[in-house]
Rosetta silent file (secondary structure, phi, psi, omega in degrees, C-alpha in Angstrom):
SEQUENCE: MDMAIAALSVDMSMAKTQQELGMSVLKMAMSTNTEAVEEALELVESLDPAIGNNLDVTA
SCORE:     score description
SCORE:     0.000 S_00000001
   1 L     0.000  -38.785 -179.500  244.647  196.416  285.341 S_00000001
   2 H   -63.547  -36.665 -179.416  242.878  193.066  284.910 S_00000001
   3 H   -67.819  -35.120  179.538  246.121  191.187  285.483 S_00000001
   4 H   -66.149  -39.778  178.895  246.717  193.105  288.726 S_00000001
   5 H   -66.771  -41.291  178.580  243.281  192.106  290.023 S_00000001
   6 H   -64.524  -42.942  179.379  243.898  188.483  289.072 S_00000001
   7 H   -64.747  -40.499  177.841  247.313  188.514  290.749 S_00000001
   8 H   -63.008  -40.829  178.683  245.830  190.083  293.871 S_00000001
   9 H   -62.517  -43.908  179.060  243.134  187.424  293.943 S_00000001
  10 H   -64.546  -43.832  179.741  245.719  184.652  293.663 S_00000001
  11 H   -61.794  -41.944  179.663  247.870  186.243  296.387 S_00000001
  12 H   -66.346  -38.488  178.846  244.890  186.564  298.722 S_00000001
  13 H   -65.853  -41.917  178.532  243.904  182.962  298.093 S_00000001
  14 H   -65.018  -40.545  179.307  247.446  181.763  298.800 S_00000001
  15 H   -63.188  -41.226  179.026  247.591  183.827  302.003 S_00000001
  16 H   -64.183  -42.586  179.475  244.297  182.330  303.167 S_00000001
  17 H   -64.052  -42.383  178.837  245.537  178.810  302.415 S_00000001
  18 H   -64.191  -39.352  178.782  248.794  179.434  304.275 S_00000001
  19 H   -65.492  -42.269  178.748  246.895  180.795  307.262 S_00000001
  20 H   -64.470  -39.183  177.597  244.590  177.755  307.315 S_00000001
  21 H   -64.368  -43.774  178.150  247.586  175.434  307.113 S_00000001
  22 H   -60.401  -41.221  178.937  249.277  177.269  309.969 S_00000001
  23 H   -66.003  -38.846  178.701  246.157  176.978  312.099 S_00000001
  24 H   -63.536  -43.717  179.145  245.884  173.256  311.346 S_00000001
  25 H   -64.251  -41.726  178.628  249.503  172.671  312.390 S_00000001
  26 H   -62.344  -42.399  178.636  248.957  174.713  315.557 S_00000001
  27 H   -63.441  -39.749  178.304  245.850  172.689  316.439 S_00000001
  28 H   -64.474  -42.085  179.966  247.760  169.439  315.923 S_00000001
  29 H   -64.202  -41.798  179.149  250.586  170.670  318.163 S_00000001
  30 H   -65.261  -39.146  178.894  248.150  171.718  320.862 S_00000001
  31 H   -64.006  -43.157  179.263  246.390  168.358  320.664 S_00000001
  32 H   -62.486  -43.839  179.180  249.698  166.516  320.982 S_00000001
  33 H   -64.284  -39.660  179.155  250.684  168.619  324.005 S_00000001
  34 H   -63.088  -43.768  179.013  247.309  168.022  325.639 S_00000001
  35 H   -63.142  -39.813 -179.839  247.647  164.270  325.165 S_00000001
  36 H   -65.336  -41.186  178.952  251.173  164.322  326.647 S_00000001
  37 H   -65.970  -41.956  178.711  249.993  166.246  329.705 S_00000001
  38 H   -62.272  -40.835  178.353  247.057  163.871  330.204 S_00000001
  39 H   -65.125  -40.886  178.932  249.388  160.869  330.028 S_00000001
  40 H   -64.267  -40.966  178.352  251.776  162.468  332.534 S_00000001
  41 H   -64.912  -40.162  177.331  248.906  163.171  334.931 S_00000001
  42 H   -62.284  -39.547  178.669  247.697  159.574  334.661 S_00000001
  43 H   -64.707  -45.136 -179.691  251.216  158.368  335.460 S_00000001
  44 H   -64.126  -40.753  179.881  251.513  160.625  338.490 S_00000001
  45 H   -67.151  -25.737 -177.964  248.097  159.567  339.767 S_00000001
  46 H   -84.761   -8.413 -179.779  249.054  155.896  339.463 S_00000001
  47 L   -71.129  151.319  177.914  252.155  156.264  341.662 S_00000001
  48 L   -71.975  121.488 -177.635  252.119  154.881  345.207 S_00000001
  49 L   -68.445  -15.118 -179.912  251.547  157.828  347.558 S_00000001
  50 L   -81.422  -14.938 -178.971  253.617  156.120  350.288 S_00000001
  51 L   -65.661  129.737  177.389  256.811  156.253  348.215 S_00000001
  52 L    90.241    1.297  179.909  259.240  158.781  349.638 S_00000001
  53 L   -77.874  -28.110 -178.530  257.568  159.110  353.041 S_00000001
  54 L  -109.810  137.286  179.287  260.392  157.327  354.900 S_00000001
  55 L  -129.079  119.401  179.195  264.022  158.385  354.790 S_00000001
  56 L   -90.541  109.645 -176.713  266.749  156.191  356.276 S_00000001
  57 L  -101.503    2.491  177.782  269.507  158.546  357.416 S_00000001
  58 L   -84.991  143.002 -179.142  271.629  155.982  359.266 S_00000001
  59 L  -125.695    0.000    0.000  274.768  154.807  357.577 S_00000001
């Protein structure tokens, strides 16, 4: 019985560690995505708003 309790304790500890690792990886991925979106928005904001307003259709 004592070995079962010890094994259960180890299993619970491993599960907690795996969950914490998964959360850390998820947070890193979310941070990376947020940074990419912020960079894309900065790029779009820096574009000249007059580009694309005129269309030359004569050939």
